[in-house]
N, C-alpha and C positions, 0 to 999 in steps of 0.2 A: 124678903128672902134673899139669901146670897147663893150663888151657884158657883162652884169651882169645877172646871173642866179638866180632869186629872187624866184623860186618855181619850183616843178617838177624837182628838181636837186637831183639825186641819189633816187628819189622816182617818182610816176607816178600820183601825184595829186597836185593841187594848182599851176596850170601852170602860170608863169610869167616870162617874160624875158625883160630886158631893153637894148636898143641898143643905142649908141650914135656915131654919124658920122656927119661930116660937120656942127657941131654946132647944130644938131637936136637930141632930146632925144624922143624916141618913146618906148611905152610898147606894147609888144606882149602878149595879153591876161592879164587877172587879176583875176585868179581862186582862189576859196576857197579850202583850204586844208581840207580833209576828213579823219579822223582817230581818235585815242583816244581823249577823251574830253580835257584833260588838254593840250595836245600837239597841238590839232586843235585850242583851245582858244588863246593860245599863237601866234601861226602863223597868225591866221585870224585876230588879232588886230594889226598886224605889217605892216608898210608901208615902202617900200624901200626909201632911201634917193633920193630926187629929183623926186619922182613920181607925186605929185601934181602939180609940174610944167613942166611936160612933154608936149611935143608939140602935141601929138596925142596917143591915144589907137587904136591899130589894133586888132579887136576881131575876132578870127577864127571860132568860133561857140558858141552855146548857152548852152552847158553843164555847170553845176554849178562849176565844178573844172577848167573851163577856164573862166567864167564870174562872179563867185560868190561874189568876193571882190570889184567889181565896185561900189556898193553903199557906201562902206567905203572910197573908193578914193574920190568919188564925195562929200561925207560928210565932208571930210578933206579939201576941197577947189578947188580940180580939176574942171577946166571949159573949158578944150579943147574937141576937137571931139572925137567921139567913132566910127570908121569906121567899118562897118560890112555890110553883105549882107542883102537885104530886109527881107528875111525869118529869118535870124539869129536875127534881132531885134525884131520880133514877138515872136520867140521862147525864147529868153532871158527875155522878159518881163514876160511871163508865169513862166519860171524857177524862176526868182528872187522874183516874188510876192508869189509864193508858198513856197520858202524858207523862206521868211520873216514872212510869217504866221506860219510856223512850229517853227521857232526859237523863236518867241514871245510866242506861247504855251509852249514850252520847257522851257523858262526862267521863265514863270509864275509858272510851275510845281515845278521846283527847288527851287525857292524862297518860295514856300509854303510848300514843303515837304522835301527838302534836304539842305537847307542853315543852316549853324551853326549860333548860336547867336553870334552877332558882326561882321559877315562877310558881306562884302558889297553886295548889291542885284545883282544878275546875270543879265546882260543885252545882249540882242540879238546882234549878230554881224552885222545883216542887219537890221537898222531901217526901218520899212515900209514907213516912209515918204521919204526916200532917192531913193526908186526904181523908181518912177516917174521922179526924177531929172535925173537919168541915162537915160531914155528913151528920154528926151529932148536933150541930147547931141549926139544921134545916127545920123551918116551921112550915109545914104543908098547908098551903092557901088555895082554895079552889077558885076557879073564874067567878067573877060577879059577887064575891063576898067582900064587903067593905071591912077593912082591918084598921084599928087604931094603933098608932105608934105614940107612946108617951115617954116623958123624960122628967127626971128630977129637975132639970134645968128649965122647963117651960111647959106650955099647954099641950104641945103635940100636933099631930096631923093624922090623916087617914089615907089609905089608898085602896085601890081595887084593880084586880088583874083582868083584862079582857084578852081573849083568844087573838093572837097576832098571825095565826096561819103560816107561820115561818118554818118551824120544825115541831115535832112532838112536845107539847107542854109549853111553847113559847107564848109569851104574853107581852102586851104593852101595859103600861102603868098610868093610871089616872090618880093623880095626888090631889087631895082636898085640904085646904087649910084656911084659917082666918087671919088676915093682916090688916092692921089699922081699921078693925071693926068691918072689914069687908070679906065676904067669902070669896075664895079664889081658888082656880084649878090649874094644874100644870100637867101636861102630858108627856111622858117619856115613852117614845115609840120603840126603842131598841131597833130591832130588825123586823120588818113587816113583810109577810109572804105575799105570793101572787094568788090572784082569784083563779078559780076552776082547776087548781091542781088536785091530783088524785090523793085519795086516803084521808088527810086531815082537813079540817073545816077552813073555810074562807076567813080572812081577817073579820073580826066583829065589828059592826058600826059603832061609832062612839055615841054614848047616850046623850051627849049635850056638847055645847060649845066650851072651849077652854081658853084661859087667858095667856098661857105661855106653852111653847112646845120644844122639847128637846129631841132632836131627830137625827138620823144617819142617813147618808146618801152614797152608799157604795158604788152604785152604778152611774151616778151623776145624771147626766142628760140622756144616757142611753135608753132606747126604746126596745123592749123585747118584743119579739113576734108573739101572736096569740098562742095560749096553751093549746088550742085545737090543731095546731101544726105539729105538736110533739109527738103524738101517738102515730100518725100515719108515716112520718119521717123515720121514726124508729123502727116501725114495722117493715118498712122497705128495706133498711139496713139488715135486719134480722133475716128476712127472706132471701136477700142477696147472698148472705153467708152460708145458708142452708142449701141453696141452689149450687154453690160452688164447693160445698162439703168443706168449708173452711171454719175458722174460729172467729168469734166476735169478742173482743176484749174491751170492756168498757170502764175506764178509770172514773171512779165516782167517790163523793164524799161518803163516809160511812154513816153519817146521820142525816137522814132526809133523802138524798138522792138515790142511795143504794135500795132503799125501800121502794122509791118510785119505779126503778127500773125492774124490780121484782114483780111489782103489781102489774106493769105492762106486760111483762113476759107471760105471767099467769093469765091475764085477759087474752093474750093472743092464742095460748094453747086451749083454753076453755072454749073459746068461741071458733075453735077449728081453723083459724087462720094460718096456723103453723102447727107441725107435728109435735108430740111431746118429746123434748130434748133435754139432755142434762144441763143443769145451771149451777155454777159454782160461785160462791161468795168467798173470795180469798182474803178475808179480813176478820179476824176474831173480833174486833170492835164492831164491824158491820153486822155480824151475826148477833152479837149481844144486843145491839140497839134494834134489830129486827124483832127479837124476843120482847123487848119493851113495847114496840109498836102493837104487838098482839096482846100485851097485858092492858094497855091503856086504850082499848078500842072505843071507850066513850068519847074520845077525841075525834073520831071519825066523822066525816060528813056522809051524805046520802050514798055516796059511792062505796 
């Protein structure tokens, strides 16, 4: 097996890895780099050699730093399948559509206000027309289903999604293949969630040992406090604002964190710990993702 680290290499954004084994070439995620404008522009217009002729893309989840360059790949000629869970397909569509809109607005602003005379017009990384083309390549693959990827060039490999407990539909990928007459397993973790978070399930236990792991370490050696501390701390903040008749503004990610905040607020009201108060989600994407959480309730845990 050959592994090419094409993103999230000594950094934690723009995830993309290319593996080649038994004549098959597979891309693990195809994310957008998020950082300084010049550096991001350079990386986000770059495609690894052989990417457009890969046999498949395996997409772990719908966050932009894992899926954001898929429209660029498809626009460059990629026509193969993009394997992902059903929930990830819907989340990714929302994320890409929102990102394409923002980039178009950003490019229009820069061309109008910041472009120097003689400079070429700024172009968005994600053309809005390419987002729909990405969706047509999705191959919806449920958790636990072993899926074969074959190629005219070789014998192929198989993969299985397991719930990563990160966001709705997120998965880590167990890849199985034979090399030198030996069965081998590679685990691509992508982003793994925390245990005991509300709404979605905890990360699924691995079924067996593996030979190789590709993982990310966004927080490094940082140790988070226990999830049991989150609810009482949040409740205290909410009660304090109610007592002072003030407003509580919670900046939060539209995917995952917003839904967690709404869950806690609903629990506080239903249990009588706070009165029924108006709650506003000032994010069209946050509202749309919340609808998807309701659609895919089979991903919930016991809570």
